[in-house]
C-alpha positions in Angstrom: 0.0 0.0 0.0 1.4 3.4 -1.0 1.0 6.2 1.5 1.4 9.8 0.5 3.0 12.4 2.7 0.8 15.2 3.8 1.3 18.4 1.8 3.9 20.7 3.2 2.5 23.6 5.2 4.0 27.0 6.0 4.2 26.0 9.7 6.0 22.8 9.0 8.5 24.4 6.6 9.2 27.3 9.0 10.0 24.8 11.8 12.1 22.7 9.5 14.1 25.7 8.3 14.5 26.9 12.0 15.8 23.5 13.0 18.1 23.1 10.0 19.7 26.5 10.8 20.2 25.2 14.4 18.1 28.0 15.9 16.0 27.8 19.0 12.7 29.7 19.1 14.3 32.4 21.2 17.3 32.8 18.8 15.0 33.1 15.8 12.8 35.5 17.6 15.6 37.8 18.6 16.9 37.8 15.0 13.4 38.6 13.6 12.6 41.2 16.3 9.6 39.3 17.7 8.9 37.1 20.7 9.8 33.5 21.2 6.2 32.6 22.0 5.1 34.1 18.7 7.7 32.1 16.8 6.6 29.0 18.7 3.0 29.6 17.7 4.0 30.2 14.1 5.9 26.9 14.0 3.0 25.0 15.5 0.4 26.5 13.3 -1.4 28.4 16.1 -1.0 31.8 14.5 -1.7 33.1 11.0 1.4 34.7 9.6 1.4 38.2 8.3 3.4 39.1 5.2 6.0 41.2 7.2 6.7 38.5 9.8 7.2 35.9 7.0 9.8 38.2 5.4 11.4 39.0 8.8 11.7 35.3 9.7 13.2 34.5 6.3 15.8 37.3 6.6 16.6 36.2 10.2 17.4 32.7 8.9 19.3 34.1 5.8 17.0 32.1 3.5 17.7 32.2 -0.2 15.2 34.1 -2.4 13.7 30.8 -3.6 13.3 29.5 0.0 11.7 32.8 0.9 9.3 32.5 -2.0 8.3 29.0 -1.0 7.6 30.2 2.6 5.6 33.2 1.3 3.5 31.0 -1.0 2.8 28.4 1.7 1.7 31.3 3.9 -0.7 32.4 1.1 1.3 35.4 -0.3 2.7 36.0 -3.8 6.4 35.2 -4.3 9.0 37.9 -4.5 10.2 36.5 -7.8 6.9 36.9 -9.5 7.8 38.6 -12.7 5.2 40.7 -14.5 5.7 42.2 -17.9 6.1 45.9 -17.8 3.2 48.0 -19.2 5.6 49.4 -21.9 6.1 45.9 -23.4 9.8 45.7 -22.7 10.9 42.3 -21.4 13.4 41.7 -18.6 16.9 41.6 -20.1 15.8 43.5 -23.3 17.9 46.5 -24.1 16.0 49.8 -23.8 15.7 51.9 -26.9 18.2 54.8 -27.2 16.8 58.2 -26.1 16.9 60.9 -28.8 18.8 64.1 -27.9 17.1 67.4 -28.5 
């Protein structure tokens, strides 16, 4: 019988990242300018994360941009790397047209 792992949640990933960085709840809280009880509640799923705290926790653990995006998405927020085409139609990496001099 094949059993499937439950889907990864924000809270599970946050706690996994905290542990993999060797941080206690108190250490992570101090780095993220919050309380250890709030970090504990975040890691246990007892508190809904706000956008700012997700970013602060990611910065406190020095997560990569990709890791931060995964944490944001699991918390229900758009990723930082979401690329939208500019309104002027110029694509990322495309050279801008030269400006004419008057």
